[in-house]
Steps between C-alpha positions, in 0.01 A plus 500: 500500500274392783641444845502140616325396813572206736262222471336400818475121503516235765825306526495153639785437733733210404438171689867412526802728488852381465740599777748621240229730347447695829668835504728546798553850625855610569419557868511794729850584619360650826298203611781266404726683727233513785441129454879443534521700812211314658647163404838605634375576853245217496202730563249249359617218710484719815148620408368142460654411833325792669165415335504120554271532800213613279501194288373168612508167305478439123124536488277784400515766227848576370624805679729791404869427566626747779802594272265596214285709744811698618631540131156623384503762783850609391376538133227723637769727653733523213221544237308751698169305518262622757272183530525133516256469205753710299790275609309187385421664160853606443648164579248321282590740210872484518731222385789640685309505831381139435861397478597699808214317691584152351183467298486364144282608217250208578493573879218726632628795692358571853171693512460817707267315742767248566752766557279688749397185680871408548570836643214485743604146622862585565560661832660840544790333684579296190527819288720659761716189488538533128575861521780424763644238270541757224680731753734214570586504114572874538725414803692260301536754220620767738198713438387558855652628815205580716673749745348818370127494409261756356119477565239637280137442443242548227128451453341242257151544368282211627281281292181653635283790411451784740120520405461152646587581856261420781475595862674275757215516752182449277645383153300788336630627160637848456231623269221379730671648787519849327135468399399444849687808613358711219144404597571592860629833384174575310553354155207267437591352174849615423643465144845380429623855451348605818664213685832583364462861591390407852782241547754750377432728788552230765832479676697199625278259300750244415615352841658157497358447845151531359531360136654189350488317167309175493717351234836594651480573883862564524495787261494855658363827368809733434619777276742385239808675385315676210240646741214251420325306768484125464484178701870399518770307679840602616821320392824582689846393389827462677783556234866429537670829424826328397354307209133600472368153581161470670558345852145492628140581383194550713136584405306698761195731529512802270367722782785405733764753549869437408623528861252211587608275218873551526545260789346198317709552192826539678430198730443291175807646331723438808390131519561445128837669492624289801376188345625557145825701558580423856528872569314766696326815379692797621351811330165607382424782255143641436315817416328738731181302503663251738637751748367502862648505848358170581624332190856625538523406854367142426743456212791633699438313834327183390656426160836680542463668164663821376217706339525747220129606488422838362347731746203728415484860634293474815631806677621517848422182692463429871671201652337480850529132612622400154875497547540163305316644202696831524833320489387283193375799311807710555726210409309447174506883431860502548562221262278659230744804466786270401619418149422127540130579573478701178657214303269253656191697434592552132548125486169450676308719257637308203488140610175499693315667224663277240363188676141658516523593122618159398261298714170712469530736202681287228430183707118551455391494868405858565140395454440166671300219354493284818324559831590442861822600665647142499445462121643837434814424704543165314515696161723763631748253638542334180520842325777587737674169437484587117650835565786352701568245224506787249790658696703181439403497133586877466834450655598206274337608160402851554116466489250374755170489271427385149435853363826631648676201334340590175612866520852387600517268198368781277765742615798278481822669457784366281862492620599761240215735609595458856866577421376823312310605807782448732730692280248800486471498882866515521512796271270690732720417789816617323329825390382577857846416641670743256250775589561452882874474494620683190272799508505491113315230299710214364391514141673195360428202710115486534441565122747238393362240723138592406590469139661145570171398688293621206 
């Protein structure tokens, strides 16, 4: 018997389709819940009020609604889409996302160029206002306190190639510059292998004071966490240690040290906490990269903050004419030996790394697709807003992303199964109690209860 093959023939689309004949999807439970949350707290109305200044009159090309723009950015976070082009493709391909955005089957979805242009036209202050409005939702849900914050930073690979860097003074490319050096050293017509060998022997050849990217001037040459050297940006988070909510986000130069960027992030966090919660930040927890005498003295005297910053081993130090730094360092060191400091640092390692993983690893922004520090901050602010909304969803329904909702639905536990697990756990507790107090194993009770549970 010969195997049948599918006949390739052109199919003419129907001119008219009855509305009753269109197949309606059952809908996505996650996006239905996210839509209900946004409607409950009137996020769309607030976003349209904030963005009203960008629209003038009824004339001109129909623009993208501000609420649709924010919702598409949230889709990019929860779906892990790294580019705005990918977000536009995903929205155009999904009936559930069309429903979430308010588009019917006959409505064209926004193109990636419209999405990018809308992002460029909206100011950074507008994105910050949207981020603060999401934080107010967390305050209503009792998911933010703001008194104890953890600060952590990570590097994001820029949307620029390292081979395209040019000199800041002359604009000369890197390859031409190395060729000139090789000719000066005696190589008349160096080959590519000879240039690579010659360049490998040079030291301190990637200085940010001498080189820049013509496509993304804000990017800086830095070493990533995996040891590779790239053009990158630095994103710094201030995380509430009570709930894990992101309180503030800043984007700064990747070549700037942690001790230099901490002040800007904490200032932004204090302003937001006071505005959203009406409280003051009282404690700061950070790793040893943020430790210095000047930083500790500034945080203690200017901001009245209790610091729990890990101290690196610097050996014996001299405090001549530095009494203020000495007192701040000794007070921080004394607090580090307490049990509260150990609990806070365990909490910091868990929650700060969790925010980085959700926003950049599974959120699709470890490799950037936008250029310019302002554009990157706009995307990251909406990513952080999506992360904070996921905390509300996770508290109510147990999942904060669609894939997690699918795993939760696939591993549903029936009441009878849950009862059996509870009985088995009770058996283990009874057996352990009998071993501790009786000395001899209680042979009857655990086996009988296990048999009943089976």
